[in-house]
C-alpha positions in Angstrom: -18.6 -26.2 -8.4 -18.2 -24.0 -11.5 -19.6 -21.0 -9.7 -17.1 -21.5 -6.8 -14.2 -21.9 -9.3 -15.4 -18.7 -11.1 -15.6 -16.8 -7.8 -12.2 -17.8 -6.8 -10.8 -16.8 -10.2 -12.3 -13.3 -9.7 -10.1 -12.8 -6.6 -7.1 -10.7 -6.8 -3.7 -12.4 -6.2 -3.4 -10.9 -2.8 -6.9 -12.0 -1.7 -6.4 -15.5 -3.1 -3.1 -16.0 -1.2 -4.7 -14.6 2.0 -7.6 -17.1 1.7 -5.3 -20.0 1.3 -3.2 -18.9 4.2 -6.4 -18.6 6.4 -7.5 -22.1 5.3 -4.0 -23.3 6.4 -4.4 -21.7 9.9 -7.9 -23.1 10.2 -6.6 -26.7 9.5 -3.8 -26.2 11.8 -6.2 -25.0 14.5 -8.3 -28.1 14.1 -5.3 -30.5 14.1 -4.1 -28.8 17.4 -7.6 -28.1 18.8 -6.7 -30.0 22.0 -3.9 -27.5 22.7 -5.4 -24.2 21.3 -7.8 -22.8 23.9 -9.6 -20.5 21.4 -9.5 -22.6 18.3 -13.3 -22.4 17.8 -13.0 -18.6 18.0 -10.1 -18.6 15.5 -12.2 -20.8 13.0 -15.2 -18.3 13.3 -12.9 -15.3 12.8 -11.2 -16.8 9.8 -14.4 -17.8 8.2 -15.8 -14.2 8.7 -12.5 -12.8 7.1 -12.8 -15.1 4.1 -16.4 -14.0 3.6 -15.4 -10.3 4.0 -12.6 -10.9 1.4 -15.2 -12.2 -1.1 -17.5 -9.3 -0.4 -14.9 -6.6 -0.8 -13.0 -8.1 -3.7 -15.2 -6.6 -6.3 -15.0 -3.1 -4.8 -11.6 -2.4 -6.4 -13.1 -0.7 -9.6 -16.2 0.8 -7.8 -17.0 4.3 -8.9 -17.2 5.5 -5.2 -13.8 6.4 -3.7 -14.9 5.2 -0.1 -15.8 1.8 -1.3 -12.5 1.5 -3.4 -10.7 2.4 -0.2 -12.2 -0.5 1.6 -10.6 -2.8 -0.9 -7.1 -1.3 -0.3 -7.5 -1.0 3.4 -8.6 -4.6 3.9 -4.9 -6.1 3.8 -4.1 -3.8 6.9 -7.0 -5.4 8.8 -6.1 -8.9 7.7 -2.4 -8.4 8.9 -3.6 -7.2 12.2 -6.1 -10.0 12.6 -3.8 -12.8 11.6 -0.9 -11.4 13.7 -3.0 -11.4 16.8 -4.3 -14.9 16.0 -0.8 -16.3 15.9 -0.4 -15.3 19.6 -3.0 -17.9 20.5 -1.4 -20.6 18.4 2.4 -20.6 18.1 3.4 -21.4 21.7 0.5 -23.8 22.1 1.7 -25.8 19.0 5.4 -25.6 19.4 5.9 -25.2 23.1 9.5 -24.0 22.8 11.7 -21.1 21.9 15.1 -20.9 20.2 16.4 -17.7 21.7 19.4 -19.4 23.4 20.5 -20.9 20.1 20.1 -17.5 18.3 22.2 -15.9 21.0 24.9 -18.4 20.5 24.9 -17.9 16.7 25.3 -14.1 17.1 28.2 -14.7 19.5 29.8 -17.0 17.0 29.4 -14.5 14.3 30.4 -11.3 16.2 32.1 -12.3 19.4 29.2 -10.9 21.4 25.7 -9.7 20.8 25.7 -6.5 18.7 22.9 -5.0 20.9 25.4 -4.9 23.7 27.7 -2.8 21.5 25.0 -0.4 20.6 24.1 -0.1 24.2 27.6 1.4 24.9 26.9 4.3 22.4 23.3 4.9 23.1 21.8 8.3 23.9 18.2 9.6 24.1 18.4 11.4 20.7 19.5 8.4 18.8 17.0 6.2 20.7 14.2 8.7 19.8 15.2 8.7 16.0 15.4 5.0 15.8 12.3 4.2 17.8 10.4 6.5 15.5 12.1 4.8 12.4 11.2 1.3 13.8 7.5 2.3 13.8 7.7 3.8 10.3 8.0 0.4 8.9 4.2 0.1 9.1 3.8 3.1 6.8 6.3 2.2 4.1 3.8 -0.1 2.2 1.0 2.4 2.4 3.1 5.3 1.2 4.5 3.4 -1.8 1.0 2.0 -2.7 -0.4 5.5 -2.5 2.2 6.9 -4.9 1.8 4.1 -7.4 -1.9 4.5 -7.3 -1.7 8.2 -7.8 0.2 7.6 -11.0 -2.3 5.0 -12.1 0.2 2.0 -11.8 -2.7 -0.3 -10.8 -1.0 -3.6 -11.6 2.1 -2.5 -9.6 -0.2 -1.7 -6.7 -1.7 -5.1 -6.9 1.8 -6.6 -7.0 2.9 -4.7 -4.1 -0.1 -5.7 -1.9 0.4 -9.4 -2.9 4.1 -9.4 -2.3 3.8 -7.7 1.1 1.0 -10.1 2.2 2.9 -13.0 0.8 6.0 -11.9 2.7 4.1 -11.5 5.9 2.6 -15.0 5.5 6.0 -16.6 4.9 7.5 -14.9 7.9 4.5 -16.2 10.0 5.4 -19.7 8.9 8.9 -18.9 10.2 7.4 -18.0 13.6 5.8 -21.4 13.8 9.1 -23.3 12.8 11.5 -21.1 14.7 9.6 -19.4 17.6 11.7 -16.8 19.4 10.9 -13.6 21.4 14.1 -11.5 21.0 16.9 -10.0 23.1 14.7 -7.6 25.1 13.9 -10.6 27.3 17.3 -12.3 27.5 20.1 -9.7 27.1 18.7 -6.9 29.2 16.1 -6.4 31.9 12.8 -6.0 30.0 11.1 -4.3 32.9 13.7 -1.5 32.9 14.2 -0.8 29.2 12.7 2.7 29.6 15.4 3.4 32.1 18.2 1.6 30.3 17.4 3.0 26.9 15.6 6.3 27.4 14.3 8.5 24.6 13.1 12.0 24.5 9.4 12.6 23.7 7.6 9.7 22.0 9.9 6.7 22.7 8.1 5.4 25.8 4.7 5.8 24.3 5.7 4.0 21.0 7.5 1.4 23.0 4.5 0.7 25.2 2.2 0.6 22.1 4.4 -2.0 20.5 4.4 -4.1 23.7 0.6 -3.9 23.8 0.4 -5.0 20.2 2.4 -8.1 21.3 0.2 -9.0 24.2 2.2 -7.1 26.9 1.2 -4.4 29.4 3.0 -2.8 32.3 1.1 -5.2 34.6 2.3 -8.4 32.8 4.1 -10.5 35.4 5.6 -13.0 33.1 6.4 -11.4 29.8 8.4 -14.3 28.5 5.4 -16.5 28.6 2.9 -14.1 27.1 4.8 -12.1 24.5 4.2 -12.9 20.9 6.8 -15.4 19.2 7.7 -13.2 16.4 11.4 -12.5 16.3 12.7 -15.0 13.8 12.8 -14.3 11.0 12.7 -10.5 11.4 9.5 -9.3 9.8 10.8 -5.6 9.8 13.7 -6.8 7.7 11.7 -8.9 5.4 9.0 -6.3 4.6 11.3 -3.3 4.7 13.6 -4.8 2.2 10.6 -5.9 -0.1 9.3 -2.3 0.0 12.8 -0.8 -0.7 13.2 -3.3 -3.5 9.9 -2.3 -5.1 10.5 1.4 -4.7 13.6 1.0 -6.9 12.0 -1.4 -9.2 9.1 0.8 -9.9 11.3 3.9 -9.9 9.5 5.7 -7.0 10.3 9.4 -6.8 11.2 8.7 -3.1 13.2 5.6 -3.6 16.3 7.0 -1.9 14.2 8.2 1.1 12.9 4.7 1.3 16.4 3.5 1.3 17.5 5.8 4.1 14.4 4.8 6.2 15.2 1.2 5.5 18.8 1.6 6.9 17.5 3.2 10.0 14.9 0.5 10.5 17.4 -2.3 10.2 19.7 -0.5 12.7 16.8 0.1 15.1 15.9 -3.6 15.2 19.3 -4.3 16.9 19.8 -1.0 18.8 16.3 -1.2 20.4 16.8 -4.9 21.5 13.9 -6.2 19.2 16.1 -8.7 17.2 19.2 -10.6 17.0 21.4 -10.1 14.0 20.6 -13.6 12.8 17.0 -12.6 12.7 17.9 -9.9 10.2 19.9 -12.4 8.1 17.0 -14.7 8.1 14.6 -11.9 7.2 16.9 -10.9 4.3 16.8 -14.6 3.1 13.0 -14.7 3.4 12.8 -11.4 1.4 14.9 -12.9 -1.5 12.7 -16.0 -1.6 9.5 -14.0 -1.4 10.7 -11.8 -4.3 11.9 -14.8 -6.4 8.7 -17.0 -5.9 6.2 -14.2 -5.5 6.8 -12.9 -9.1 6.1 -16.3 -10.5 3.1 -16.8 -8.3 1.6 -13.3 -9.1 2.1 -13.8 -12.8 0.7 -17.4 -12.7 -2.5 -15.9 -10.9 -2.7 -13.1 -13.5 -2.8 -15.7 -16.2 -5.1 -18.2 -14.3 -7.6 -15.3 -13.6 -7.4 -14.2 -17.2 -6.2 -10.7 -16.3 -3.1 -10.9 -18.5 -1.2 -8.0 -16.9 2.1 -9.1 -15.7 5.1 -8.0 -13.7 8.4 -8.2 -15.6 11.8 -8.7 -13.8 13.3 -5.7 -15.8 10.4 -3.3 -15.3 11.6 0.1 -14.1 8.6 2.2 -13.7 9.0 4.1 -16.9 6.9 1.8 -19.3 
């Protein structure tokens, strides 16, 4: 028991929160095993990932760059695995979607869905820029983490990784509680989006790649039944705002570029029919909760694991 406790204390805050979330998913899979077709595979994958985390956790300070990179690349792999895992769990557990309620909330707030307004001013150039911007969301944490690491701000890198993972996991809980698939399937003809909202060079490729990541292909006959339940809250909003906040908090040299990209990403989520506005509002609320609670949890773990390097509210990157 003492050895197990010692090994757990040696984990970074990001790895600790990941293991706890994977254990939560495993318990959920067991509870709903009669509904989840691949629950045994989910358990096996999660156990393998937990063992992988324990194996790679110690590589952070390894003298070989390649091995250190494995430590920093692990969160990307974890997010991909967990995200795909949710596709086999959420609908089987909840069995409903709340899109119609979200549509009514947007109508109440704005008179009609804002995506319909953007559709009136759409043109291929704007679509191309916003589709690329929407995808850049996946790169923002990597770029900021790389910058912080270059300037040897290692605690800040750890905090960034922790906060991003924690933010993802909280939004995933939101998917379980409020499953929704987005306006692509209810406010427009999903099968004709490439015709309704054409781009220039890369839009169709990016769009199809995103669809594939959510379990869809051109041959999918019933996309509403098969697509990932990942619209509410908006993970794009949640994580983008977290990264933008950290860019300013840690005084990134590119903080205003992060801000411009963040604005484009938020607009793109509505313009491209991926989200309702209420999804973005919920994503912003999740972001605020993640920032508020994440700081205390990270500092608690730093104290618990006897690292004694903390994140301060007022830190601006100059100390």
